[in-house]
C-alpha positions as CSV (number, residue, x, y, z in Angstrom):
1,X,27.3,-59.2,100.4
2,X,29.3,-60.8,97.7
3,X,26.4,-62.0,95.8
4,X,25.0,-58.5,95.7
5,X,28.3,-57.3,94.2
6,X,28.5,-60.2,91.7
7,X,24.9,-59.5,90.6
8,X,25.9,-55.5,90.1
9,X,28.8,-56.5,88.2
10,X,27.2,-58.9,86.0
11,X,24.4,-56.2,85.3
12,X,27.0,-53.6,84.7
13,X,28.6,-56.1,82.2
14,X,25.2,-56.9,80.2
15,X,24.4,-53.1,79.9
16,X,28.4,-52.4,78.6
17,X,27.6,-55.2,76.5
18,X,24.2,-53.8,74.9
19,X,25.6,-50.4,74.7
20,X,28.6,-52.0,72.6
21,X,25.9,-53.7,70.4
22,X,24.2,-50.4,69.9
23,X,27.2,-48.6,69.3
24,X,28.3,-51.2,66.7
25,X,24.9,-51.0,65.1
26,X,25.1,-47.1,64.8
27,X,28.5,-47.0,63.4
28,X,27.4,-49.8,60.5
29,X,24.3,-47.5,59.9
30,X,26.5,-44.5,59.8
31,X,29.1,-46.0,57.2
32,X,26.3,-47.3,54.9
33,X,24.9,-43.9,55.0
34,X,28.3,-42.3,54.3
35,X,28.9,-44.8,51.5
36,X,25.4,-44.0,49.7
37,X,25.9,-40.4,50.2
38,X,29.4,-40.5,48.4
39,X,28.0,-42.8,45.7
40,X,24.9,-40.4,45.1
41,X,27.2,-37.5,45.5
42,X,29.5,-39.0,42.6
43,X,26.5,-39.8,40.5
44,X,25.3,-36.4,40.7
45,X,28.5,-34.8,39.8
46,X,28.8,-37.1,36.6
47,X,25.0,-36.1,35.7
48,X,25.9,-32.4,36.1
49,X,29.0,-32.7,33.9
50,X,27.1,-34.4,31.4
51,X,24.4,-31.8,31.4
52,X,27.0,-29.1,31.3
53,X,28.6,-30.8,28.4
54,X,25.6,-31.0,26.5
55,X,24.8,-27.2,27.1
56,X,28.1,-26.2,25.7
57,X,27.6,-28.4,22.7
58,X,24.2,-26.8,22.0
59,X,25.6,-23.4,22.4
60,X,28.3,-24.2,19.9
61,X,25.6,-25.5,17.5
62,X,23.3,-22.4,17.9
63,X,26.3,-20.1,17.3
64,X,27.2,-22.4,14.1
65,X,23.5,-21.8,13.0
66,X,23.3,-18.1,13.4
67,X,26.5,-17.8,11.7
68,X,25.1,-19.8,8.7
69,X,22.1,-17.7,8.9
70,X,23.9,-14.5,8.7
71,X,25.8,-15.9,5.6
72,X,22.7,-16.8,4.0
73,X,21.0,-13.3,4.4
74,X,24.3,-11.7,3.1
75,X,24.2,-13.9,-0.1
76,X,20.4,-13.1,-0.4
77,X,20.7,-9.4,-0.1
78,X,23.7,-9.6,-2.6
79,X,21.7,-11.5,-5.2
80,X,18.6,-9.3,-4.6
81,X,20.6,-6.2,-4.9
82,X,22.1,-7.4,-8.3
83,X,18.4,-8.5,-9.4
84,X,17.4,-5.0,-8.7
85,X,20.6,-3.2,-10.7
86,X,19.5,-5.5,-13.5
87,X,15.9,-4.3,-13.8
88,X,16.9,-0.6,-13.3
89,X,19.4,-1.2,-16.3
90,X,16.6,-2.8,-18.3
91,X,14.9,-0.9,-20.9
92,X,11.3,-0.3,-19.0
93,X,9.8,1.4,-22.0
94,X,9.0,-1.7,-23.7
95,X,5.5,-3.3,-23.7
96,X,4.2,-6.1,-21.4
97,X,5.7,-9.6,-21.6
98,X,2.6,-10.9,-23.4
99,X,3.1,-8.5,-26.3
100,X,5.1,-9.6,-29.4
101,X,6.3,-7.7,-32.7
102,X,5.6,-8.7,-35.9
103,X,6.8,-12.3,-36.9
104,X,5.9,-14.4,-34.0
105,X,4.7,-14.9,-30.3
106,X,7.0,-13.2,-27.7
107,X,8.2,-15.2,-24.7
108,X,9.5,-11.9,-22.9
109,X,9.7,-8.4,-23.8
110,X,8.8,-7.2,-27.1
111,X,11.1,-4.2,-27.1
112,X,8.4,-2.1,-29.0
113,X,7.0,1.2,-27.4
114,X,4.9,2.1,-30.3
115,X,1.7,0.1,-30.6
116,X,1.5,1.4,-34.4
117,X,4.4,-0.6,-35.1
118,X,3.0,-4.0,-33.6
119,X,1.2,-6.5,-35.7
120,X,0.6,-9.5,-33.1
121,X,0.1,-9.8,-29.4
122,X,-0.6,-12.8,-27.1
123,X,-2.6,-12.7,-24.2
124,X,-3.8,-15.2,-21.5
125,X,-7.3,-14.5,-19.8
126,X,-8.3,-15.9,-16.8
127,X,-12.4,-17.2,-16.4
128,X,-14.4,-14.0,-15.7
129,X,-11.9,-11.6,-16.6
130,X,-11.2,-9.1,-19.4
131,X,-7.9,-8.3,-21.2
132,X,-7.2,-5.4,-23.6
133,X,-4.5,-5.5,-26.5
134,X,-3.1,-2.7,-28.8
135,X,-3.7,-0.2,-26.4
136,X,-7.1,-0.8,-25.7
137,X,-8.2,-0.9,-29.0
138,X,-9.6,-4.4,-28.5
139,X,-11.1,-6.5,-25.5
140,X,-11.4,-10.3,-25.0
141,X,-13.6,-11.3,-22.0
142,X,-13.3,-14.9,-21.1
143,X,-16.7,-16.4,-19.8
144,X,-15.2,-19.4,-19.1
145,X,-14.1,-23.0,-20.5
146,X,-15.7,-26.2,-20.7
147,X,-14.1,-29.7,-20.0
148,X,-15.7,-31.8,-23.0
149,X,-15.5,-35.6,-22.3
150,X,-17.7,-36.7,-25.0
151,X,-14.9,-35.7,-27.7
152,X,-11.7,-37.5,-28.5
153,X,-9.5,-36.7,-27.3
154,X,-11.1,-34.9,-24.3
155,X,-10.5,-31.3,-24.2
156,X,-11.4,-27.7,-22.9
157,X,-13.6,-25.7,-25.0
158,X,-13.6,-21.7,-24.9
159,X,-16.8,-19.2,-24.3
160,X,-15.4,-15.9,-24.8
161,X,-16.3,-12.5,-26.2
162,X,-14.3,-10.0,-28.5
163,X,-15.2,-6.3,-28.6
164,X,-14.2,-2.8,-28.9
165,X,-15.5,0.8,-27.9
166,X,-18.1,1.8,-30.2
167,X,-18.3,-1.9,-32.1
168,X,-20.4,-4.6,-31.7
169,X,-19.0,-7.8,-29.9
170,X,-18.1,-11.1,-31.6
171,X,-18.8,-14.3,-29.7
172,X,-16.8,-17.5,-29.3
173,X,-19.1,-20.2,-28.2
174,X,-17.6,-23.7,-27.4
175,X,-14.8,-23.4,-29.6
176,X,-11.7,-25.6,-29.5
177,X,-8.1,-24.8,-29.6
178,X,-7.1,-23.7,-33.0
179,X,-10.3,-22.0,-33.5
180,X,-9.7,-18.6,-35.6
181,X,-12.3,-15.6,-36.2
182,X,-11.8,-12.3,-37.4
183,X,-12.7,-8.8,-35.7
184,X,-13.1,-5.6,-37.4
185,X,-13.0,-2.3,-35.2
186,X,-10.6,0.7,-36.1
187,X,-8.5,-2.0,-37.6
188,X,-9.0,-5.6,-38.8
189,X,-7.8,-8.5,-36.5
190,X,-7.5,-12.2,-36.6
191,X,-8.2,-13.9,-33.1
192,X,-6.7,-17.4,-32.5
193,X,-7.6,-19.6,-29.6
194,X,-4.1,-20.9,-28.8
195,X,-4.6,-22.8,-25.6
196,X,-7.2,-23.6,-22.9
197,X,-7.4,-24.8,-19.5
198,X,-9.8,-25.4,-16.4
199,X,-9.0,-21.6,-15.3
200,X,-8.0,-19.6,-18.6
201,X,-7.5,-19.6,-22.1
202,X,-4.7,-17.8,-24.5
203,X,-5.1,-16.0,-27.6
204,X,-3.1,-15.1,-30.6
205,X,-4.2,-11.7,-32.0
206,X,-2.8,-10.5,-35.3
207,X,-3.7,-6.8,-36.9
208,X,-4.2,-7.6,-40.7
209,X,-4.4,-3.8,-41.7
210,X,-4.0,-0.5,-40.1
211,X,-6.2,2.4,-40.8
212,X,-4.0,5.4,-40.3
């Protein structure tokens, strides 16, 4: 009987010991999990804080950029308004910018509204285009320019046609810059090739007399 009780007590002690070991392992695992969760939670909070700071900084930068853009737009509008005012106050009755009054070539508006008082005009003609001068009395058509490599120095030569309504044309064929020819229509003109490039040529046209 005593042996039976001793065996039962021993079994109980063994069971309690096994349970204690399991409980200890469970507590250790729970402690480790809690520590890991706390560490992960702290890391997550730090990341969220950094993200929030970056978003706030980006918002401030966007606001500054928007403010700078508004200032730039206001400055541009002001300058544009002043430009329009300048144009409105200018004398718009003058001739186009490629016209010049007697005595030279114009780099701007000639300030002359009467073709009868103009003795010289400068015009740039693009290849394949025609320009008129002196109120349409004379026309210059640029056939094209040729890049000549055989010459020294190498240069562009000009092929053009001068004409007027009711009068025959005069051709300019393979001529260098500086070439001069006369053309007679209602008035007599001197036409000088002043420049040439791949796409265009310029001419100085002087009225030599006036049949009034």
